[in-house]
C-alpha positions as CSV (number, residue, x, y, z in Angstrom):
1,M,96.9,-4.5,-112.7
2,F,95.5,-2.8,-109.5
3,Y,98.6,-0.7,-109.0
4,F,98.6,0.4,-112.6
5,Q,95.0,1.6,-112.2
6,L,96.0,3.5,-109.1
7,V,98.9,5.2,-110.9
8,I,96.5,6.3,-113.7
9,M,94.0,7.6,-111.2
10,A,96.6,9.5,-109.2
11,G,97.9,11.1,-112.5
12,T,94.4,12.1,-113.5
13,V,93.8,13.8,-110.1
14,L,97.1,15.6,-110.2
15,L,96.4,16.8,-113.8
16,A,93.0,18.1,-112.8
17,Y,94.5,19.9,-109.8
18,Y,97.3,21.3,-111.9
19,F,95.1,22.6,-114.7
20,E,92.6,24.1,-112.2
21,Y,95.0,26.0,-110.0
22,T,97.6,27.2,-112.4
23,D,97.5,29.5,-115.5
24,T,98.4,26.8,-118.0
25,F,95.4,27.7,-120.2
26,P,94.4,31.3,-119.5
27,V,90.7,32.1,-119.4
28,H,89.4,34.6,-121.8
29,I,86.5,36.5,-120.2
30,Q,84.3,38.1,-122.8
31,G,81.0,40.0,-122.6
32,F,79.4,43.3,-123.3
33,F,81.1,46.1,-121.4
34,C,80.2,49.7,-121.4
35,F,80.1,52.6,-119.0
36,D,76.3,52.6,-118.7
37,K,75.3,50.3,-115.9
38,T,71.9,49.6,-117.4
39,F,73.5,48.1,-120.5
40,S,76.5,46.3,-119.1
41,K,76.3,42.6,-118.6
42,P,79.6,41.0,-117.6
43,Y,80.2,37.3,-117.9
44,P,79.5,35.8,-114.5
45,G,81.9,32.8,-114.9
46,P,81.4,29.2,-113.9
47,D,81.9,29.7,-110.2
48,E,79.3,32.4,-109.8
49,S,76.6,30.7,-111.9
50,S,77.1,27.2,-110.6
51,N,75.1,25.7,-107.8
52,V,77.8,23.1,-107.0
53,P,81.2,24.3,-105.8
54,P,84.2,23.2,-107.9
55,V,85.9,21.5,-104.9
56,L,82.9,19.2,-104.5
57,V,82.9,18.3,-108.2
58,Y,86.6,17.5,-108.2
59,S,86.3,15.5,-105.0
60,L,83.5,13.4,-106.5
61,V,85.4,12.9,-109.8
62,A,88.4,11.6,-107.8
63,A,86.4,9.6,-105.2
64,I,83.9,7.7,-107.3
65,P,86.3,5.9,-109.7
66,T,88.6,5.2,-106.8
67,M,85.8,3.6,-104.8
68,I,84.8,1.5,-107.8
69,I,88.3,0.3,-108.3
70,F,88.6,-0.7,-104.6
71,L,85.2,-2.5,-104.6
72,Q,86.1,-4.7,-107.5
């Protein structure tokens, strides 16, 4: 059972990596764009507006369940 859980965890991590760093699902950036700088407000995106870097989030998502499985 333990090896089955490790295979599922590894598959989840690989899928997260694949979807993050490839263009499988293209991102549609939308916002209000015009030539007047006082009115323009582009969409900042998740990386610019987030306080936590995505690499840290993915590391924790992968590490926490793995540690729980190892501790059981």
